N, C-alpha and C positions, 0 to 999 in steps of 0.2 A: 514452534515458530509462530510468529504473529503476522497479521496483515494490517496495514493502516492506510486508509484512503478516505477521501471526501466524496460523497455522492449526492445527487439531487433526488427528487421524489421518485424518479424512474430508475434509480441506481445508475444514472449516467455519470461518467467520470471525465470524459474528454471530448474534444473536437479538434480535428486537424493537428493531431499530436500535441495538443496543449491542454492544460487543466482548464476546467470550466470556470473556476473561481479562484481568486487570489485574495483570500480573507485573512486579516491579521490574526484574529484569535485562533482560527483553525491552524494557520501556519505555526503559531507559537506553541499550540498543543502538539503538533507533529514534532517540532523541534525538541520540546521538553521530553517527549516519550522516546524518541529515537536517538538522541545524543548519547554517545558512548557505545552504541550498538552497531550491528551490521545492517546495512540497507541493501536489499536485493531488488534489482530492476532490470528491465530490458534496455536495449540500446537506444530505442526511440525515447524512452523516458529520460535516460541519462542525457541524451542530446538536447531534449526540450528544456531540461534544467540548465544545461550549459556548462556545468562544472561539477566536480565531486563535492558532495555535501560535507561541510567541515565537521570535525569531531565525531565522525562516523566512518566505519570501514565500508566503502562502496564496492558492491559486487554487481557486475553486469552479466546477464545471461544472453548470449547471442549465437546465431548460427554462423556468423562470420568468424572463421578461425584466425583471420589476420588482424582482427580489431584490437586496437590499443587505445586507451584513454588515460590521460594523466589523473592520478589519484584513485584509480579503480583497478580492481582485479577483474579479469575477464574469464568467464567459463563458457563452454560450449554445450554442456548438457546438465540436466537437472541433478543427476546422481552425483556429479562432481561438486556441485554447489552444496547439496545435502551433506556430503562427506566433510566438506570444509566447515560448514556450520556446526556439525556435530563435534568437531574437534576444537571449536572456539568456545571460550568461556563467555563470550558476549551474547546478548540477546539479539535474535535475528528478526528483521521486519521486511516483509514483501511490500513494496511501495508502488508497484505498477510496471507496466500497463496491464490491460485486461488479459492479454494472452499469458503474460507471466503469472498473473494471479491464478488463472485456470491451471497452469502447469504445476503450481505449488499447492493447489487447494487441498489435496490429500494430506499434506504435511502441516497445514494450518490448524492450530488448536485454539487460537483466539483471533477475532476480527475486531479491530478498533476503528469504528466508522464515525465520521462527522456527517450527520444528515443535514442537508441544506434544504430548507422549506421553500423550494423553488423548482420550476421546470425549465430545462435548458434545451436548446438545439444541440444535439450531440451525435457522435458517430461511434462512441466507445462506452461500453457498459460493464459494470462489475456484476459478478455473481450476486444474486439476491439472497442474503442471509435470512431475511424474514420468511422466505419460502423454503428454506433448507431444514428438513427435519433432523439433520445431524447436529445442528447448532441451536442453542437457546440464548435468548436475550437475558443478560445477567446484570446489566447496568445501563441506565439512561439518565442523562442530566436533564435539568429543566431547560427549556428553550432560552437561549441568550441571543442578544443582538450582536451581529458582526458586520459592521459597515452596511447596515440597512437590510441585511438578510437574517432571518431567524435560523439558528443552527442548534443542534443537539449533539452531544458526544455520547456515543452508544458503544457497548461492548457485547459481543457474542462469544460464547465459548462452545467448543465441541462437546457434545454430550458424552458422558462416560459410557463405554460399552458394558452392558449388564451381563 
């Protein structure tokens, strides 16, 4: 299972249930990687997007047992999501929010991060993979300009247990 998100220099990902940035190259990168796969998110993330992401199987994890959303499968516990993902031939991506990322962290073998060279006022932060000894940086793009912001595409992989 993979995780894919954009973070600022403090690993911030959001404020008031909204993404911090809406950058074209980052969003195209996200779309290119996740199209055809499963995207796993919390209810607040789904509602902030406002619709099921096209050409992807949308999965919502929520405590609300009565929740229904068009175009999405709804699960109420992590183990049911994991069982579903394990039976699917599709690649699975955790896309937020922070609480969902933490719940699935033990199952993540790769983190695909867009690092935005900026500081933001934020109330939601992602796990810092730079400080996690279980993960190693395996790929980092050169900085590119995305609507006036410098960004890098970075990949971390879980280290093999020796």
